[in-house]
Each structure stands twice: as structure tokens, then as C-alpha cells.
C-alpha positions as a LaTeX table, in Angstrom:
\begin{tabular}{lrrr}
\hline
Residue & $x$ (\AA) & $y$ (\AA) & $z$ (\AA) \\
\hline
Met1 & 95.51 & 76.16 & 121.12 \\
Thr2 & 92.25 & 77.97 & 120.36 \\
Leu3 & 91.41 & 81.41 & 121.72 \\
Thr4 & 87.81 & 82.44 & 122.37 \\
Ser5 & 86.43 & 85.58 & 120.75 \\
Phe6 & 87.06 & 87.63 & 123.91 \\
Gln7 & 90.58 & 86.25 & 124.29 \\
Thr8 & 91.27 & 87.09 & 120.65 \\
Leu9 & 90.02 & 90.63 & 121.24 \\
Ala10 & 92.19 & 90.89 & 124.35 \\
Leu11 & 95.26 & 89.74 & 122.41 \\
Ala12 & 94.47 & 92.34 & 119.72 \\
Ala13 & 94.49 & 95.00 & 122.46 \\
Leu14 & 97.91 & 93.75 & 123.64 \\
Val15 & 99.16 & 93.88 & 120.06 \\
Val16 & 98.14 & 97.56 & 119.83 \\
Tyr17 & 99.89 & 98.32 & 123.13 \\
Phe18 & 102.99 & 96.57 & 121.81 \\
Gly19 & 102.92 & 98.57 & 118.57 \\
Arg20 & 102.51 & 101.85 & 120.44 \\
Trp21 & 105.43 & 100.96 & 122.70 \\
Leu22 & 107.62 & 100.19 & 119.69 \\
Lys23 & 106.78 & 103.61 & 118.20 \\
Thr24 & 108.16 & 105.29 & 121.33 \\
Lys25 & 111.37 & 103.27 & 121.09 \\
Ile26 & 112.07 & 103.20 & 117.35 \\
His27 & 112.21 & 106.63 & 115.71 \\
Phe28 & 111.91 & 105.26 & 112.17 \\
Ile29 & 108.47 & 103.78 & 112.90 \\
Asp30 & 107.15 & 107.01 & 114.37 \\
Lys31 & 108.70 & 109.26 & 111.71 \\
Tyr32 & 106.98 & 107.51 & 108.82 \\
Asn33 & 103.61 & 107.05 & 110.55 \\
Leu34 & 103.58 & 103.27 & 110.46 \\
Pro35 & 100.36 & 102.40 & 112.35 \\
Ser36 & 100.75 & 100.80 & 115.78 \\
Pro37 & 98.36 & 97.87 & 115.15 \\
Val38 & 100.12 & 97.14 & 111.84 \\
Ile39 & 103.58 & 97.04 & 113.41 \\
Gly40 & 102.49 & 95.03 & 116.44 \\
Gly41 & 100.30 & 92.74 & 114.36 \\
Phe42 & 102.98 & 92.04 & 111.75 \\
Ile43 & 105.55 & 91.08 & 114.39 \\
Thr44 & 103.02 & 88.87 & 116.18 \\
Ala45 & 102.02 & 87.18 & 112.91 \\
Gly46 & 105.68 & 86.66 & 112.03 \\
Val47 & 106.45 & 84.99 & 115.36 \\
Leu48 & 103.37 & 82.76 & 115.11 \\
Thr49 & 104.25 & 81.82 & 111.52 \\
Val50 & 107.77 & 80.77 & 112.53 \\
Leu51 & 106.48 & 78.77 & 115.50 \\
Lys52 & 103.92 & 77.03 & 113.29 \\
Ala53 & 106.49 & 76.26 & 110.58 \\
His54 & 108.68 & 74.47 & 113.13 \\
Asp55 & 105.72 & 72.62 & 114.74 \\
Ile56 & 106.40 & 74.33 & 118.05 \\
Phe57 & 103.12 & 76.10 & 118.65 \\
Val58 & 99.92 & 76.65 & 116.69 \\
Ile59 & 97.20 & 79.07 & 117.70 \\
His60 & 93.68 & 79.40 & 116.29 \\
Phe61 & 91.58 & 82.53 & 116.67 \\
Asp62 & 87.85 & 82.97 & 117.07 \\
Lys63 & 87.39 & 86.30 & 115.28 \\
Ala64 & 83.70 & 86.79 & 115.96 \\
Phe65 & 84.24 & 90.51 & 116.64 \\
Glu66 & 86.31 & 91.19 & 113.53 \\
Gln67 & 83.45 & 91.81 & 111.11 \\
Ala68 & 81.55 & 94.06 & 113.53 \\
Leu69 & 84.67 & 96.20 & 114.08 \\
Met70 & 85.25 & 96.43 & 110.33 \\
Ile71 & 81.66 & 97.48 & 109.64 \\
Met72 & 81.78 & 100.04 & 112.45 \\
Phe73 & 84.89 & 101.68 & 110.99 \\
Phe74 & 83.56 & 101.88 & 107.44 \\
Thr75 & 80.25 & 103.23 & 108.75 \\
Ser76 & 82.19 & 106.09 & 110.33 \\
Val77 & 83.89 & 106.65 & 106.94 \\
Gly78 & 80.49 & 106.83 & 105.26 \\
Tyr79 & 79.32 & 109.40 & 107.80 \\
Ser80 & 82.16 & 111.71 & 106.76 \\
Ala81 & 80.79 & 112.06 & 103.20 \\
Ser82 & 79.13 & 115.45 & 103.59 \\
Val83 & 78.02 & 117.31 & 100.47 \\
Arg84 & 77.78 & 120.52 & 102.50 \\
Leu85 & 81.41 & 120.12 & 103.59 \\
Leu86 & 82.42 & 119.67 & 99.97 \\
Arg87 & 80.62 & 122.88 & 98.99 \\
Glu88 & 82.06 & 124.84 & 101.89 \\
Gly89 & 85.56 & 123.79 & 100.90 \\
Gly90 & 85.24 & 125.81 & 97.71 \\
Arg91 & 86.59 & 125.26 & 94.24 \\
Ile92 & 90.00 & 124.05 & 95.39 \\
Val93 & 88.45 & 121.11 & 97.25 \\
Val94 & 86.16 & 120.19 & 94.33 \\
Phe95 & 88.98 & 120.39 & 91.80 \\
Phe96 & 91.33 & 118.42 & 94.03 \\
Leu97 & 88.68 & 115.75 & 94.59 \\
Leu98 & 88.09 & 115.36 & 90.84 \\
Leu99 & 91.83 & 115.19 & 90.24 \\
Thr100 & 92.20 & 112.55 & 92.96 \\
Ile101 & 89.41 & 110.46 & 91.44 \\
Ala102 & 91.22 & 110.62 & 88.09 \\
Gly103 & 94.45 & 109.54 & 89.81 \\
Leu104 & 92.59 & 106.66 & 91.45 \\
Leu105 & 91.24 & 105.50 & 88.09 \\
Val106 & 94.76 & 105.59 & 86.65 \\
Gln107 & 95.96 & 103.57 & 89.63 \\
Ile108 & 93.31 & 100.93 & 89.01 \\
Leu109 & 93.75 & 100.74 & 85.22 \\
Ala110 & 97.54 & 100.64 & 85.47 \\
Gly111 & 97.38 & 97.87 & 88.04 \\
Ile112 & 95.01 & 95.79 & 85.91 \\
Gly113 & 97.18 & 96.34 & 82.82 \\
Val114 & 100.41 & 95.31 & 84.57 \\
Ala115 & 98.71 & 92.27 & 86.10 \\
Lys116 & 97.57 & 91.08 & 82.67 \\
Leu117 & 101.06 & 91.62 & 81.21 \\
Met118 & 102.50 & 89.49 & 84.01 \\
Gly119 & 99.90 & 86.79 & 83.49 \\
Leu120 & 98.29 & 87.40 & 86.89 \\
His121 & 94.67 & 87.80 & 87.91 \\
Pro122 & 93.49 & 91.38 & 87.10 \\
Leu123 & 92.36 & 91.81 & 90.71 \\
Met124 & 96.01 & 91.43 & 91.76 \\
Gly125 & 96.60 & 94.82 & 90.15 \\
Val126 & 93.59 & 96.34 & 91.91 \\
Leu127 & 94.70 & 94.79 & 95.21 \\
Thr128 & 98.24 & 96.19 & 95.09 \\
Gly129 & 97.02 & 99.57 & 93.83 \\
Ala130 & 93.72 & 101.13 & 94.84 \\
Val131 & 93.01 & 98.64 & 97.63 \\
Ala132 & 96.37 & 98.67 & 99.39 \\
Leu133 & 97.70 & 102.13 & 98.50 \\
Thr134 & 94.82 & 104.59 & 98.36 \\
Gly135 & 92.80 & 102.36 & 100.67 \\
Gly136 & 95.51 & 101.54 & 103.20 \\
Pro137 & 95.80 & 98.59 & 105.61 \\
Gly138 & 92.14 & 98.65 & 106.69 \\
Thr139 & 90.82 & 98.45 & 103.15 \\
Ala140 & 93.39 & 95.80 & 102.21 \\
Leu141 & 92.27 & 93.58 & 105.08 \\
Ala142 & 88.57 & 94.21 & 104.42 \\
Phe143 & 88.73 & 93.41 & 100.70 \\
Gly144 & 91.30 & 90.63 & 101.09 \\
Pro145 & 88.82 & 87.76 & 101.66 \\
Pro146 & 86.48 & 88.57 & 98.71 \\
Ile147 & 89.44 & 89.13 & 96.39 \\
Glu148 & 90.95 & 85.83 & 97.52 \\
Ala149 & 87.59 & 84.15 & 96.88 \\
Ala150 & 87.70 & 85.65 & 93.38 \\
Gly151 & 91.01 & 83.95 & 92.62 \\
Val152 & 93.97 & 85.83 & 94.17 \\
Glu153 & 95.66 & 83.47 & 96.61 \\
Gly154 & 96.88 & 85.07 & 99.84 \\
Ala155 & 95.13 & 88.37 & 99.01 \\
Ser156 & 94.99 & 89.65 & 102.60 \\
Ala157 & 98.69 & 89.12 & 103.24 \\
Ile158 & 99.66 & 90.53 & 99.82 \\
Gly159 & 97.41 & 93.57 & 100.24 \\
Leu160 & 98.74 & 94.31 & 103.70 \\
Thr161 & 102.37 & 93.99 & 102.57 \\
Ala162 & 101.73 & 96.36 & 99.67 \\
Ala163 & 99.97 & 98.77 & 102.03 \\
Met164 & 102.96 & 98.78 & 104.39 \\
Gly165 & 105.29 & 99.43 & 101.47 \\
Gly166 & 103.03 & 102.24 & 100.27 \\
Ile167 & 102.94 & 103.92 & 103.68 \\
Leu168 & 106.73 & 103.86 & 103.81 \\
Leu169 & 107.15 & 105.14 & 100.25 \\
Gly170 & 104.49 & 107.82 & 100.70 \\
Gly171 & 106.31 & 109.12 & 103.76 \\
Leu172 & 109.70 & 109.01 & 102.09 \\
Leu173 & 108.62 & 110.53 & 98.77 \\
Gly174 & 106.07 & 113.27 & 99.54 \\
Ser175 & 108.21 & 115.96 & 101.15 \\
Pro176 & 111.19 & 115.59 & 98.76 \\
Leu177 & 108.90 & 115.95 & 95.73 \\
Ala178 & 107.41 & 119.16 & 97.12 \\
Thr179 & 110.85 & 120.47 & 98.10 \\
Phe180 & 112.00 & 119.86 & 94.52 \\
Leu181 & 109.07 & 121.93 & 93.23 \\
Ile182 & 109.69 & 124.71 & 95.74 \\
His183 & 113.33 & 125.09 & 94.72 \\
Lys184 & 112.93 & 124.52 & 90.99 \\
Lys185 & 110.03 & 126.97 & 90.65 \\
Ser186 & 111.54 & 129.46 & 93.15 \\
Leu187 & 108.34 & 129.28 & 95.16 \\
Arg188 & 110.09 & 130.50 & 98.31 \\
Glu189 & 109.78 & 134.03 & 96.94 \\
Asn190 & 106.02 & 133.81 & 97.50 \\
Leu191 & 106.20 & 132.75 & 101.15 \\
His192 & 104.90 & 135.98 & 102.66 \\
Leu193 & 101.83 & 134.43 & 104.27 \\
His194 & 100.94 & 135.50 & 107.78 \\
Ala195 & 101.57 & 133.06 & 110.59 \\
Thr196 & 97.95 & 133.48 & 111.70 \\
Glu197 & 96.83 & 131.74 & 108.51 \\
Arg198 & 98.30 & 128.43 & 109.63 \\
Ala199 & 95.56 & 125.86 & 109.94 \\
Ala200 & 94.64 & 125.38 & 113.56 \\
Pro201 & 94.81 & 121.86 & 114.92 \\
Lys202 & 91.50 & 120.17 & 115.45 \\
Ile203 & 90.57 & 119.96 & 119.13 \\
Leu204 & 87.74 & 117.76 & 120.26 \\
Gln205 & 85.32 & 119.31 & 122.67 \\
Ala206 & 84.76 & 117.62 & 126.00 \\
His207 & 82.02 & 115.00 & 125.87 \\
Ser208 & 80.15 & 113.10 & 128.51 \\
Gly209 & 79.51 & 109.38 & 128.78 \\
Lys210 & 75.92 & 110.11 & 127.77 \\
Asp211 & 77.18 & 111.63 & 124.50 \\
Leu212 & 79.30 & 108.54 & 123.83 \\
Leu213 & 76.38 & 106.17 & 124.45 \\
Tyr214 & 74.07 & 108.25 & 122.24 \\
Asn215 & 76.49 & 108.19 & 119.31 \\
Ile216 & 77.32 & 104.50 & 119.69 \\
Leu217 & 73.59 & 103.77 & 119.56 \\
Ala218 & 73.24 & 105.90 & 116.41 \\
Leu219 & 76.18 & 104.11 & 114.80 \\
Ile220 & 74.71 & 100.69 & 115.65 \\
Leu221 & 71.37 & 101.75 & 114.17 \\
Ile222 & 73.06 & 102.76 & 110.93 \\
Met223 & 75.04 & 99.50 & 110.87 \\
Gly224 & 71.85 & 97.48 & 111.31 \\
Ile225 & 70.06 & 99.22 & 108.44 \\
Gly226 & 73.18 & 99.16 & 106.28 \\
Thr227 & 73.93 & 95.45 & 106.67 \\
Thr228 & 70.30 & 94.71 & 105.81 \\
Leu229 & 70.74 & 96.78 & 102.64 \\
Ser230 & 73.96 & 94.92 & 101.77 \\
Lys231 & 72.26 & 91.55 & 102.23 \\
Trp232 & 69.36 & 92.61 & 99.99 \\
Ile233 & 71.74 & 93.80 & 97.26 \\
Asn234 & 73.78 & 90.58 & 97.47 \\
Asp235 & 70.87 & 88.14 & 97.67 \\
Asp236 & 68.17 & 89.78 & 95.57 \\
Leu237 & 70.17 & 91.78 & 93.02 \\
Gly238 & 73.07 & 89.32 & 92.72 \\
Ile239 & 75.72 & 92.03 & 93.10 \\
Thr240 & 78.73 & 91.06 & 95.22 \\
Leu241 & 79.31 & 93.70 & 97.89 \\
Pro242 & 81.52 & 93.71 & 100.97 \\
Ile243 & 79.13 & 93.60 & 103.94 \\
Tyr244 & 80.03 & 97.13 & 105.04 \\
Ile245 & 79.14 & 98.95 & 101.79 \\
Gly246 & 75.46 & 99.20 & 102.72 \\
Ser247 & 76.38 & 100.77 & 106.06 \\
Met248 & 78.59 & 103.33 & 104.30 \\
Ile249 & 75.69 & 104.29 & 102.02 \\
Ile250 & 73.19 & 104.61 & 104.88 \\
Ala251 & 75.73 & 106.56 & 106.96 \\
Ala252 & 76.25 & 109.02 & 104.09 \\
Leu253 & 72.47 & 109.48 & 103.79 \\
Phe254 & 72.18 & 110.07 & 107.54 \\
Arg255 & 75.01 & 112.61 & 107.44 \\
Asn256 & 73.55 & 114.68 & 104.63 \\
Ile257 & 70.07 & 114.60 & 106.22 \\
Glu258 & 71.62 & 115.71 & 109.52 \\
Asp259 & 73.43 & 118.54 & 107.73 \\
Val260 & 70.07 & 119.88 & 106.54 \\
Lys261 & 67.97 & 119.12 & 109.63 \\
Pro262 & 69.58 & 117.59 & 112.74 \\
Val263 & 67.13 & 114.82 & 113.64 \\
Phe264 & 69.39 & 112.45 & 115.56 \\
Lys265 & 71.97 & 115.13 & 116.50 \\
Ile266 & 74.86 & 112.77 & 115.79 \\
Asp267 & 78.26 & 114.21 & 116.71 \\
Val268 & 80.77 & 113.91 & 113.85 \\
Asp269 & 83.78 & 114.02 & 116.19 \\
Trp270 & 82.44 & 111.16 & 118.28 \\
Ile271 & 81.71 & 109.08 & 115.18 \\
Glu272 & 85.30 & 109.60 & 113.99 \\
Glu273 & 86.70 & 108.62 & 117.39 \\
Ile274 & 84.56 & 105.48 & 117.64 \\
Gly275 & 85.51 & 104.53 & 114.08 \\
Ser276 & 89.20 & 105.05 & 114.84 \\
Val277 & 89.02 & 102.72 & 117.84 \\
Ala278 & 87.19 & 100.09 & 115.78 \\
Leu279 & 89.76 & 100.32 & 112.98 \\
Thr280 & 92.67 & 99.94 & 115.38 \\
Leu281 & 91.30 & 96.75 & 116.92 \\
Phe282 & 90.14 & 95.37 & 113.55 \\
Ile283 & 93.59 & 95.82 & 111.99 \\
Ala284 & 95.37 & 94.29 & 114.98 \\
Met285 & 93.03 & 91.29 & 115.02 \\
Ala286 & 93.22 & 90.75 & 111.25 \\
Ile287 & 97.00 & 91.09 & 110.94 \\
Met288 & 98.04 & 88.94 & 113.89 \\
Ser289 & 96.15 & 86.01 & 112.35 \\
Leu290 & 97.59 & 86.36 & 108.82 \\
Arg291 & 99.32 & 83.41 & 107.18 \\
Leu292 & 102.54 & 85.13 & 106.16 \\
Glu293 & 103.85 & 82.00 & 104.46 \\
Glu294 & 101.49 & 82.90 & 101.60 \\
Leu295 & 103.85 & 85.77 & 100.68 \\
Lys296 & 106.75 & 83.56 & 99.61 \\
Asn297 & 105.80 & 83.60 & 95.90 \\
Ala298 & 104.45 & 87.15 & 95.79 \\
Ala299 & 107.47 & 89.24 & 96.80 \\
Leu300 & 108.65 & 90.09 & 93.26 \\
Pro301 & 105.18 & 90.97 & 91.87 \\
Ile302 & 104.53 & 93.20 & 94.90 \\
Leu303 & 107.80 & 95.07 & 94.29 \\
Ile304 & 106.98 & 95.53 & 90.59 \\
Phe305 & 103.46 & 96.81 & 91.30 \\
Leu306 & 104.73 & 99.16 & 94.02 \\
Gly307 & 107.48 & 100.51 & 91.75 \\
Ile308 & 105.09 & 101.30 & 88.90 \\
Gln309 & 102.43 & 102.83 & 91.17 \\
Thr310 & 105.05 & 104.98 & 92.91 \\
Ile311 & 106.22 & 106.37 & 89.56 \\
Leu312 & 102.64 & 107.14 & 88.51 \\
Val313 & 101.82 & 108.93 & 91.78 \\
Ala314 & 105.06 & 110.94 & 91.60 \\
Ile315 & 104.37 & 112.02 & 88.00 \\
Thr316 & 100.80 & 113.01 & 88.90 \\
Ala317 & 101.94 & 114.95 & 91.97 \\
Leu318 & 104.64 & 116.84 & 90.06 \\
Gly319 & 102.38 & 117.51 & 87.08 \\
Pro320 & 98.57 & 117.63 & 87.19 \\
Val321 & 98.20 & 118.09 & 90.96 \\
Phe322 & 100.69 & 120.96 & 91.04 \\
Trp323 & 99.23 & 122.63 & 87.94 \\
Val324 & 95.55 & 122.31 & 88.82 \\
Thr325 & 95.94 & 123.56 & 92.39 \\
Gly326 & 97.69 & 126.77 & 91.44 \\
Lys327 & 101.38 & 126.17 & 90.58 \\
Asp328 & 102.41 & 128.05 & 93.73 \\
Tyr329 & 103.88 & 127.15 & 97.13 \\
Glu330 & 100.57 & 125.84 & 98.45 \\
Ala331 & 100.20 & 123.69 & 95.35 \\
Ser332 & 103.55 & 122.06 & 96.14 \\
Val333 & 102.35 & 121.29 & 99.67 \\
Ile334 & 99.13 & 119.81 & 98.27 \\
Ser335 & 101.29 & 117.64 & 95.98 \\
Ala336 & 103.08 & 116.28 & 99.06 \\
Gly337 & 99.73 & 115.56 & 100.69 \\
Tyr338 & 98.45 & 113.85 & 97.56 \\
Thr339 & 101.50 & 111.59 & 97.51 \\
Gly340 & 100.95 & 110.74 & 101.16 \\
Phe341 & 97.37 & 109.50 & 100.97 \\
Met342 & 97.52 & 108.03 & 97.46 \\
Met343 & 100.41 & 105.84 & 98.62 \\
Gly344 & 99.46 & 105.34 & 102.24 \\
Thr345 & 97.16 & 107.13 & 104.64 \\
Thr346 & 95.86 & 110.60 & 105.42 \\
Ala347 & 98.24 & 110.56 & 108.41 \\
Asn348 & 101.10 & 110.33 & 105.89 \\
Ala349 & 99.68 & 113.25 & 103.97 \\
Met350 & 99.38 & 115.43 & 107.08 \\
Ala351 & 102.90 & 114.52 & 108.21 \\
Asn352 & 104.32 & 115.44 & 104.79 \\
Met353 & 102.54 & 118.79 & 104.77 \\
Ser354 & 103.39 & 119.59 & 108.38 \\
Ala355 & 107.09 & 119.03 & 107.71 \\
Leu356 & 106.96 & 121.47 & 104.79 \\
Ser357 & 104.91 & 124.14 & 106.58 \\
Gln358 & 107.26 & 124.05 & 109.56 \\
Arg359 & 110.23 & 124.63 & 107.30 \\
Tyr360 & 108.87 & 126.99 & 104.65 \\
Gly361 & 105.73 & 128.56 & 106.10 \\
Pro362 & 101.97 & 128.03 & 106.52 \\
Ala363 & 99.79 & 126.57 & 103.76 \\
Pro364 & 96.16 & 127.02 & 104.85 \\
Lys365 & 94.68 & 126.07 & 101.46 \\
Ala366 & 96.55 & 122.76 & 101.52 \\
Phe367 & 95.49 & 122.00 & 105.07 \\
Leu368 & 91.87 & 122.58 & 104.04 \\
Ala369 & 91.74 & 120.58 & 100.81 \\
Val370 & 93.84 & 117.51 & 101.59 \\
Pro371 & 92.14 & 116.37 & 104.84 \\
Ile372 & 88.64 & 116.86 & 103.39 \\
Val373 & 89.41 & 114.81 & 100.29 \\
Gly374 & 91.79 & 112.31 & 101.89 \\
Ser375 & 89.78 & 111.46 & 104.98 \\
Cys376 & 86.19 & 112.22 & 103.94 \\
Phe377 & 85.55 & 111.39 & 100.30 \\
Ile378 & 88.23 & 109.34 & 98.58 \\
Asp379 & 87.74 & 106.22 & 100.76 \\
Phe380 & 84.03 & 106.19 & 99.91 \\
Ile381 & 84.68 & 106.53 & 96.18 \\
Asn382 & 87.55 & 104.03 & 96.31 \\
Ala383 & 85.34 & 101.39 & 97.95 \\
Ala384 & 82.75 & 101.84 & 95.18 \\
Leu385 & 85.34 & 101.46 & 92.41 \\
Ile386 & 86.94 & 98.41 & 94.03 \\
Thr387 & 83.51 & 96.81 & 94.41 \\
Phe388 & 82.84 & 97.41 & 90.71 \\
Cys389 & 86.14 & 95.74 & 89.79 \\
Leu390 & 85.41 & 92.84 & 92.13 \\
Asn391 & 82.10 & 92.16 & 90.41 \\
Tyr392 & 83.52 & 92.69 & 86.90 \\
Phe393 & 86.46 & 90.29 & 87.30 \\
Arg394 & 84.91 & 87.68 & 89.59 \\
\hline
\end{tabular}
């Protein structure tokens, strides 16, 4: 059976609904921030894999919309890279960003080193580290095909499995690490912050349909220019780039021009919302069509890579992150946030920090630094480093 592109998109929507329903029924899934499209997509892929293995039912997907959704999401990521926002965040944000970049480099180098020791392709180490962990499911699925083309069989399925493991470990590990620091360093004695300092939740202003159309048009314009840039770099310069990198670069240029002089008057909140919708559908569509049988020989290597990367992130969170950000209560909360997004997603980081602030008190500095770095800058830098590795080891 073959589904058309619109039928495939419709099934992806059903997969998201299914994942969201499961989150309301299974507390474990909701507690550890496992994304709805990932949960729904994995179960769908599993069922289809079993049916195919027993020659009961085989389904083929026309994924014509998949690339457009992927590019749209990463364009929204590029638009978050604001130099002005980085400056306004102050020294703590700059220092935390530099520390996170160093942690990302360690993640990449450690992964490559372990892969070589195990006799595997070096990109296997990048895939199960920076791609799947710091990058998360979306990055794993986006970089899966070019990494597979470079020599890592089943890269998309392996990357997604590692990303799922990272999300779970990041949720399980972050808060306990910070709690350990709080008790060992007697940081509770310093919890005399005022309740009014608690970071206020972000609330989107009401928008009209005209606003939505205007921002979709701006995003499409950026995507058009960006994909043209990517094609030129690939064809004329001979540098292998994922198709969305050019759009990320152009989006970042647009954002920083808009910060100085609003020409297009693009709304950041709308861009984030549109990107979030695109990511949700892209992940659902990509996962439900995975060939999970490709994982049968990769289970042990994935566990080894995850174990080593978890140890490295934990050591960095307990040491350099805690020291550089002040060695106080807020530094311990930042360490929990760091663990969350270096192992999974920014949602993990925020959940870890929220659990600590609800128990021990507000941490405004942490709630400023972690979201800016985790959701605005590190994905952009990570994509650049992964692209460098992809070209170096191809």
C-alpha cells in the first residue's frame, strides 16, 4: 500500500494526536518530557515493522512534505540567534554559552574517540553524541540520511534511539545532580531570594490571522533564499551541507538586521510557534517511516555511547558548570538545566529547573541563561560543528 503525500501528512497528524493522548494516560511519558510525535511515531513504526516482518502488511510513504517541514523548523532556529539577546543576557549568558560550546566539543571528540576504539565509523560517535543528545530527535532525523550516506548504516534509527535514551537520562539525572550539590555544599542556607524574582512564564500576545500570514510569508522568503545559498555552497564550493543550513544562516542575518532596524517586522513568537508546528509534523512523519529492524546490531554500541556521554555530562555539570556559574544555589539549578539540554531537549532542562525551584526556591539567573543558550544558540552552533565533522569524515 502506498500513501500519497497528503495521506502521509494526515497520518503524521494522527500519530501526534496518538502521542498526546498517551501522555495524558501514562504519567511516566509526561513526567520525563518524551515528545508526543516521538512516542506516537515510535509505536507506529514498531507496529509497521512487525507487520512487514511477518508479510502481513507493507506500507510505503510519499514524504514530499518532510523536507519542507524540516527546513521550516531549522529556519525558525536560525531566527533565534540574536546577538542583541546574547548581550542583554549579560556575562552569565556569555560564560554559560562558552562553557556549553566546550562541553559540545568534548561530546564530539569523545564520541569520535570511542567509535575508533570500537572499530566503528567516526561519525557513529558524532551521531550518538552531538547529533542525538545535544541536537535531540529533530537533529538526529535531519542528519540521519547524510550520515548514512557517509557510511553509518541505519543512522536515522540509531540517532533517534540514542536521542530517546538521552531525553530519558537527562530527565532522570538533572534534578538529582543539582540536589546533590545543594545538600553537599549547604546551598539551602542561601535561599533567601524573594518570590517576586521567580522568572515569569512566557505568554504569547494575541495575534490575528493577518499576523500569521505575514510571518509565514517571511519564513518562506527566508527559506527560499537559504536553500539557494545551500545549493550554491554544495554545487559550487563542493562543501556538503544539509539543505537547511543556508536557511539557518539567512534567518540569523534577518534576525540581527531586524534587531537593529525592523524592516520586515517579523514577530519572534510567531516564528517560534510556526517552527514548533513544523518540527512536530516532521518528527512524526520521519519516525513512523523508520526501518527499526536496522537497530538489531546497534543496541550494544548505543548503550556504550550513551553511558560514556552521560558520565561526561554529569562530570561537567558537577564541576565546570557549577564553578563557572557561581558555585551557589542558582549555579546548581543551571547545572540541572545543562544536563537536561545536553542530554535531551530544552524542555528537559526547563522541567529539571522547575522541579528544583518549586522545592527550594526561585532561580531567576538560571531561568535567564539556560533558555537563551539551550533554545537560541546551541542548536545553531551544534549544526555547524556536525556539518564540519560530516565533511571531514565523509
